[in-house]
N, C-alpha and C positions, 0 to 999 in steps of 0.2 A: 612779669613775663614768665618767670620761673613757675609761678603757681598755675598759670594756664598750661604750661608744658606738662607739669605734674598731673593736672586734672585730665588732659587729653590722653596721657600715657595710662592713667588709671582706667579711664573709660575704654581704651583699646584693649587693655588686659582683661577687663570684665567682659567685654564683648567676645573676645577670643575664648574665655573660659566658658561662657554660655554656649558658644558654638561647639566647643569640644564636648560639653556635657550632652547636648542634643545629639551630636554625631555618635557618641558612645552608646546612648540608648537606642538610636536607630540601628546601629550595628548589632547590638545584642538582640533586637527584635528580628532582624534579618537572619541571624544565626539560629535563633529559636525556630523561625518559620522553616528554614532549610532542614533542620534536624527533624521537624514534624513531617516534612515531605519525604525525607529519607526513610523514616519509619513506615510511612504509608507505602512507599515503593517496596520495602521489604515484605510487608504484609501481603501486598498484591502478588509479589513473586512467589510467596508461599502458597497463596490461593491458586496461582497458575500451576504450580507443581502438583497440587492436590487434584486439580481438574485434569491435568494430563494423565495422572495415575488412574483416575476414574475412567477416563476415555480408553486407556489401554486395557483396563480390566473389562470394560463393557465390549470391547472389540476383539476379545479372545476368539480364535478360530473355532474352538470347541463350542463355545456359547452361541456363536453365530450359526454354526451348523445345526445346533438343537433348535434354534428359532426358525430356521428355514424348514426343518423337518416338521415342526409344529404348524407352520403356516403354509405348507406346500399346496393345499387346496386353493388358497387365495392367490399366492404369489407365483406358483409354478416355476420356481428357481431350480436350476440344475447346475452341477459343477462344470467348469470350463473343460473342454477337451482340445487336444492338439489339432483336431480336424476343423475347428472353428476359426483357425487363423489361415490367411492366404497371403500371397506375395502382393506387394503394392502394385505391380504390373497388372494384376488381375482385377483391380478395382476399376469400375467404369465411372470415370470422372466426367462431369458435364463439359461440353466444349464451350469455351468462352466466346462471347459475342464481341465484335469490334464496336468501338464507340461510334455513334452517329455524328458526322460533322454538322455544324449548324447550317441552316439553309442559306444558300448563296455564298458560302465560304469555299474558296478554291485553294485553301492552304493545305499542303500535304501534311498529314499527321504521321508521326513515327509510330510504327506498329510494334507491339510487344513481341517478344520471341515466341515462336510457336504458331503465329498467325500466317495464313497463306498470303503471298504477295497480292496486291490489288491488281485487278484487271484495268487496263486503260479504258476510260469512258469514251464511248462513241459519240461523236457530235451529230446532232440531227440537223439536216439541211432545212 
């Protein structure tokens, strides 16, 4: 009976050792993969910084002004002036249309703010 107990204990210890060995290598693999991803993120952030610097360099006002002057015949771009801006009250917005009720529906619909009130419908004899 003791030999069976020793054998089972040995098998359990060997199984746990095998499990711990596998988990150790799985953890090392995950850590390695994570560090590779971190390095890739760092490289992409550096690339993003370079791209932002290039964008800022290409969008310099002096450079853009020169490009507009060179291509004035095609683009006809002129600088903004204060006379080009107006108050919002002067803008002619289109008047919104009321939604059409489905045919045969007698359900009063709520009208959005700004719509004139509905006229009562006359019944035809």
